[in-house]
C-alpha positions as CSV (number, residue, x, y, z in Angstrom):
1,G,71.8,-35.3,-11.8
2,T,72.4,-35.4,-15.6
3,K,69.1,-36.0,-17.4
4,I,68.7,-38.2,-20.4
5,V,66.5,-36.2,-23.0
6,I,65.0,-36.4,-26.6
7,E,66.1,-34.0,-28.9
8,S,65.5,-33.4,-32.3
9,S,65.2,-30.2,-35.4
10,E,62.7,-28.1,-34.9
11,T,60.9,-29.9,-37.6
12,A,61.2,-33.4,-36.7
13,T,58.1,-35.4,-37.5
14,D,59.4,-38.7,-37.9
15,V,60.6,-41.0,-35.0
16,D,64.1,-41.3,-37.5
17,N,65.2,-38.1,-36.9
18,L,64.9,-38.3,-32.9
19,S,67.9,-39.3,-30.8
20,V,68.6,-39.5,-27.4
21,T,71.2,-37.3,-26.1
22,I,72.0,-35.8,-22.7
23,V,70.9,-32.1,-23.6
24,R,67.8,-30.0,-22.9
25,N,64.4,-31.1,-23.2
26,T,63.0,-30.4,-26.4
27,E,58.9,-30.0,-26.8
28,A,59.1,-30.8,-30.6
29,A,61.2,-34.0,-30.0
30,I,58.9,-34.9,-27.4
31,E,55.4,-34.5,-29.5
32,A,57.0,-36.4,-32.5
33,L,58.2,-39.4,-30.6
34,K,54.5,-39.4,-29.0
35,S,52.8,-39.0,-32.1
36,N,54.9,-41.6,-34.2
37,L,55.7,-44.0,-31.3
38,N,52.5,-46.3,-32.0
39,K,53.6,-46.2,-36.1
40,K,57.4,-47.7,-35.1
41,F,56.5,-50.2,-32.7
42,I,53.9,-52.8,-31.8
43,K,52.0,-52.7,-28.7
44,S,50.1,-55.8,-28.9
45,F,47.4,-57.4,-26.7
46,M,46.0,-61.5,-27.1
47,L,42.9,-62.1,-25.9
48,D,42.0,-66.1,-25.9
49,C,38.6,-66.6,-26.8
50,G,39.7,-70.3,-27.5
51,R,39.4,-71.4,-23.7
52,K,36.8,-68.7,-22.6
53,Y,33.6,-67.2,-24.7
54,F,33.8,-63.5,-24.8
55,S,30.7,-61.5,-26.5
56,L,30.9,-59.3,-29.1
57,S,30.3,-56.2,-26.6
58,N,32.6,-57.4,-24.2
59,I,35.5,-57.5,-27.0
60,K,34.7,-53.9,-28.0
61,L,34.7,-52.8,-24.5
62,I,38.2,-54.3,-24.4
63,I,39.1,-52.6,-27.5
64,D,38.3,-49.3,-25.9
65,K,40.6,-49.9,-23.0
66,L,43.2,-50.9,-25.8
67,S,43.0,-47.4,-27.2
68,E,43.2,-45.5,-24.2
69,N,46.5,-47.6,-23.4
70,G,48.1,-46.8,-26.6
71,F,47.8,-50.4,-28.3
72,N,48.1,-51.0,-31.9
73,R,47.4,-54.2,-32.3
74,F,44.5,-57.2,-31.2
75,V,45.1,-60.7,-31.6
76,L,42.0,-62.5,-31.1
77,H,43.0,-66.4,-30.3
78,F,39.8,-68.2,-31.4
79,S,41.0,-71.6,-31.4
80,D,41.7,-74.1,-28.7
81,N,40.8,-77.3,-27.0
82,E,37.9,-75.9,-25.0
83,G,36.3,-74.2,-27.9
84,F,36.5,-73.3,-31.7
85,R,35.1,-69.4,-31.5
86,F,35.3,-68.0,-34.7
87,G,32.9,-69.4,-37.3
88,L,33.0,-67.8,-40.9
89,D,29.7,-67.7,-42.9
90,D,30.5,-70.7,-44.9
91,M,32.1,-73.4,-42.5
92,T,32.9,-76.0,-45.6
93,F,37.0,-76.4,-46.1
94,T,37.6,-78.3,-49.2
95,T,41.2,-79.7,-49.7
96,T,43.8,-79.5,-52.9
97,D,42.0,-82.9,-54.0
98,G,38.7,-81.7,-53.8
99,T,37.5,-83.2,-50.1
100,T,35.2,-81.4,-48.6
101,Y,34.7,-81.2,-44.8
102,D,31.9,-79.4,-43.0
103,L,32.9,-77.8,-39.6
104,S,29.8,-75.8,-38.9
105,G,29.4,-78.7,-35.8
106,I,32.7,-77.3,-34.0
107,L,31.7,-74.1,-33.1
108,G,31.3,-73.0,-29.9
109,A,32.7,-75.2,-26.4
110,N,34.0,-78.2,-26.0
111,S,31.8,-80.1,-23.0
112,T,34.0,-78.4,-20.5
113,S,33.6,-74.6,-21.3
114,Q,31.3,-72.3,-21.3
115,D,29.5,-72.0,-25.0
116,G,29.5,-69.7,-27.7
117,Y,31.1,-68.1,-30.6
118,L,31.5,-65.2,-33.1
119,S,30.1,-65.4,-36.5
120,Q,31.6,-63.7,-39.2
121,S,29.8,-60.3,-39.0
122,D,30.7,-60.1,-35.3
123,M,34.4,-60.5,-36.5
124,D,33.8,-57.8,-39.3
125,S,32.5,-55.4,-36.5
126,I,35.2,-56.3,-34.2
127,I,37.8,-55.3,-37.3
128,E,36.1,-52.1,-38.3
129,Y,35.7,-51.1,-34.6
130,A,39.2,-51.7,-33.3
131,N,40.5,-50.0,-37.2
132,S,38.4,-46.9,-36.1
133,K,40.8,-46.6,-33.1
134,N,43.9,-47.4,-35.2
135,I,43.8,-50.9,-33.8
136,D,44.9,-54.3,-36.2
137,V,43.0,-57.2,-35.7
138,V,44.6,-60.4,-36.1
139,G,43.1,-63.7,-35.8
140,E,44.7,-66.6,-34.2
141,L,44.3,-70.3,-34.9
142,D,46.2,-72.8,-32.9
143,M,47.7,-75.6,-34.7
144,P,49.1,-78.7,-34.9
145,G,48.6,-78.9,-31.1
146,H,45.7,-77.7,-29.1
147,V,43.0,-78.5,-31.9
148,N,40.8,-80.8,-29.8
149,A,37.8,-78.4,-30.4
150,L,38.6,-78.3,-34.4
151,L,39.2,-82.3,-34.5
152,K,35.9,-83.2,-32.6
153,T,34.3,-84.1,-36.0
154,N,36.8,-86.0,-37.3
155,R,39.4,-87.8,-35.1
156,T,41.2,-89.8,-37.8
157,F,43.2,-86.5,-38.1
158,G,45.0,-86.8,-34.2
159,Q,43.5,-86.7,-30.7
160,N,45.1,-83.8,-29.0
161,Y,47.5,-82.8,-31.9
162,L,47.1,-82.6,-35.6
163,D,48.9,-85.9,-36.8
164,T,51.3,-84.3,-39.4
165,S,52.2,-87.6,-40.5
166,N,49.4,-87.9,-42.0
167,K,48.8,-86.3,-45.6
168,E,45.3,-86.3,-45.3
169,A,45.5,-84.3,-42.0
170,V,48.0,-81.8,-43.2
171,K,45.4,-81.5,-46.2
172,F,42.8,-80.4,-44.0
173,A,45.1,-78.0,-42.1
174,Y,45.8,-76.3,-44.9
175,A,42.5,-75.9,-46.3
176,V,41.2,-74.6,-43.0
177,L,44.4,-72.6,-42.6
178,K,43.9,-70.9,-46.0
179,K,40.2,-70.2,-45.8
180,Y,40.6,-68.1,-42.5
181,A,43.8,-66.5,-43.9
182,D,41.9,-65.7,-47.2
183,Y,39.1,-63.8,-44.9
184,Q,41.7,-61.7,-43.2
185,E,43.9,-61.5,-46.3
186,M,46.6,-62.6,-44.6
187,S,49.2,-65.1,-46.2
188,I,50.0,-68.5,-44.5
189,V,53.5,-69.0,-43.1
190,G,55.0,-72.2,-45.1
191,E,53.7,-74.5,-47.5
192,Y,52.2,-77.9,-48.3
193,S,52.6,-79.8,-51.3
194,D,52.3,-83.5,-51.8
């Protein structure tokens, strides 16, 4: 039978210069594809730390396995109903109107889940370790649903979900999202205005 193989010019160094054709096997093309595949495509893995606590050492073992298998993105889902698992050094959040909330009491688990959370130092270590293996780390904070752990200190903002019709709740959410986004130097998708 006919084989589909990858062919390129002899000097192919970029996946853009590769084409799939029905021809002969070209070693240069295969090597270029292997070396550039992770630069062109995202191979992502999500770890749900919100529902179950994972220690720093366990997360590093997971990163090792991801690296061995060619992953280049690691999504750390750190908030859910069962727990809020990533604490910044400063857990006070200030809204656009100057109201401040101290959320240090939310860290760890709700009563039904295993306790524990990652500190900012732990997260710094995770990011540095993953980056050394060419893996980007993305923190994921669930909102407006799955926020029982986040709202356990202020139920006026909602019960099982953030009440987005409540302007104060939206300001609170924006303050939390902004502070975590600033930590990871990410932008918030969408915006809030009074």
